[in-house]
C-alpha positions in Angstrom: -13.1 1.1 -29.9 -14.4 -2.3 -28.9 -14.2 -3.1 -25.2 -13.8 -6.7 -24.1 -15.9 -6.2 -20.9 -17.4 -3.4 -19.0 -18.3 -3.3 -15.3 -20.2 -0.7 -13.3 -18.8 0.6 -10.0 -20.0 3.1 -7.4 -17.9 6.3 -7.6 -18.1 6.7 -3.8 -16.5 3.3 -3.3 -13.5 4.4 -5.3 -13.2 7.7 -3.4 -13.5 5.9 0.0 -11.1 3.1 -0.9 -8.4 5.6 -2.0 -8.2 6.8 1.6 -7.2 3.2 2.7 -4.6 2.4 0.1 -0.9 2.6 1.2 0.8 5.8 0.3 4.5 4.9 0.2 4.9 1.2 0.8 7.5 -1.0 -0.9 4.8 -3.5 -1.6 3.4 -1.7 -4.7 0.2 -3.9 -4.8 -0.9 -2.1 -1.5 -0.8 1.2 -3.4 -3.9 0.2 -5.3 -7.7 -0.3 -5.1 -8.7 -3.9 -5.8 -11.9 -4.6 -7.8 -13.1 -8.1 -8.2 -14.4 -11.2 -6.4 -17.6 -9.2 -5.5 -15.6 -6.5 -3.7 -14.1 -3.1 -4.1 -11.4 -2.8 -1.4 -8.1 -1.3 -0.3 -5.7 -1.8 2.6 -2.5 -0.4 3.9 -1.7 -3.4 6.0 -3.1 -1.9 9.2 -6.7 -1.3 8.2 -8.9 -2.3 5.3 -12.1 -1.0 3.7 -14.4 -3.5 2.1 -17.3 -2.5 -0.2 -19.6 -5.2 -1.4 -20.1 -4.9 -5.2 -22.1 -7.8 -6.7 -21.3 -6.7 -10.2 -17.5 -7.1 -9.7 -17.4 -10.9 -10.2 -15.3 -13.0 -12.6 -12.3 -10.7 -12.7 -9.6 -9.2 -10.5 -7.9 -5.9 -11.2 -5.6 -3.7 -9.1 -6.1 -0.1 -10.1 -3.1 2.0 -9.1 -3.9 4.7 -6.5 -2.4 7.4 -8.8 -5.0 6.5 -11.4 -7.9 6.6 -9.0 -6.6 9.9 -7.6 -6.3 11.4 -11.1 -9.8 10.2 -12.0 -11.3 11.7 -8.8 -9.5 15.0 -9.5 -11.2 15.2 -12.9 -14.7 14.3 -11.6 -14.6 16.1 -8.3 -16.6 15.4 -5.2 -20.0 14.6 -6.7 -21.9 11.8 -5.0 -24.0 8.8 -5.7 -23.3 7.9 -9.3 -21.8 5.0 -11.2 -18.6 4.9 -13.2 -17.5 2.2 -15.7 -14.4 0.0 -15.6 -13.7 -1.5 -19.0 -11.2 -4.0 -20.2 -9.6 -2.6 -23.4 -7.2 -5.4 -24.1 -5.4 -8.1 -22.2 -3.0 -5.5 -21.0 -5.0 -2.3 -20.5 -8.1 -1.2 -18.6 -10.2 2.0 -18.8 -11.9 3.8 -15.9 -14.4 6.2 -17.4 -17.5 8.3 -16.9 -18.8 10.3 -19.9 -15.9 12.5 -21.0 -13.6 11.7 -18.0 -11.4 8.7 -18.4 -8.2 7.1 -17.3 -6.4 4.4 -19.3 -4.2 2.3 -17.2 -2.2 -0.9 -16.9 -3.2 -2.8 -13.7 -0.6 -3.4 -11.1 1.1 -6.8 -10.9 1.3 -8.6 -7.6 -0.8 -10.6 -5.2 -3.3 -8.5 -3.3 -4.0 -9.8 0.2 -7.0 -12.2 0.2 -9.5 -9.8 1.9 -12.1 -12.6 2.4 -9.7 -14.3 4.7 -9.3 -11.2 6.9 -12.9 -10.2 6.7 -15.1 -11.0 9.7 -18.8 -10.8 10.5 -20.1 -8.0 12.6 -19.7 -8.9 16.3 -22.9 -9.4 18.2 -21.5 -8.2 21.5 -18.3 -7.3 23.3 -17.4 -7.7 26.9 -14.0 -6.8 28.3 -12.4 -4.8 31.0 -10.6 -2.5 28.6 -11.5 -1.0 25.2 -8.9 -1.7 22.5 -6.2 1.0 21.9 -6.6 2.3 18.4 -4.5 4.6 16.3 -6.4 7.9 16.1 -5.2 8.6 12.6 -6.7 5.4 11.4 -10.0 6.2 13.1 -10.0 9.6 11.3 -9.6 7.8 8.0 -12.8 5.8 8.7 -14.5 9.0 9.7 -13.6 10.6 6.4 -14.9 7.5 4.6 -18.2 7.7 6.3 -18.4 11.4 5.4 -18.2 10.4 1.7 -21.3 8.2 2.0 -23.2 10.8 4.1 -25.3 8.1 5.7 -24.2 8.6 9.3 -22.0 11.3 11.0 -19.5 8.7 12.2 -18.8 5.0 11.7 -19.9 2.5 14.2 -17.1 0.7 16.1 -17.5 -3.0 17.2 -14.4 -4.3 19.0 -14.0 -8.1 19.3 -11.5 -8.2 22.2 -8.9 -5.9 23.8 -6.1 -7.0 21.4 -8.3 -8.3 18.5 -9.3 -6.7 15.3 -12.0 -4.1 15.4 -15.0 -4.2 13.0 -16.1 -0.7 11.8 -19.4 -0.3 10.0 -20.0 2.6 7.7 -23.3 1.4 6.2 -24.9 -2.0 5.4 -22.7 -2.5 2.3 -19.4 -0.9 3.4 -17.4 -1.9 6.5 -13.8 -2.0 7.5 -11.4 -3.7 9.9 -8.7 -2.0 11.9 -5.8 -3.7 13.8 -5.5 -2.3 17.3 -2.3 -1.2 19.0 -1.1 -3.8 21.6 -2.1 -3.3 25.2 -1.3 -5.0 28.5 -4.3 -7.2 29.2 
């Protein structure tokens, strides 16, 4: 079979991004992992995980979460290896690693422009009150950092009491979480 194009992705990025995709949202495009524009990312609308991937340039594909989940079930929890994402035709893509593969049709829809929401790592934070964060969302970031095994917990950098919070997992992977509103 001739493939139109093949791109290499980090398996850990797919595993971590799956945690951040929406589970049962009417916006089907949020139930996916986006690969393209130099990123591998996923969001549920309240938090986003952004993985820099220099090879993912020149295309944009939304891999359904069910496809990523099935692929992970086949490969298991191995770490630190690369998988291939190949374009089979104008309609179908293939996610594969040796004898494990998933043929899929990418989701239609406009994925949020992550580069507009992304922010640089804050230098410092001064406020009377730390932002209120949903503990369930913080636990998702903790699970993602465990996938990379680089640090025991992600580093949290608030921007203001009611502003978005920058969360660093490693030098290549970070996320943003929207805080719950507080009275300040």
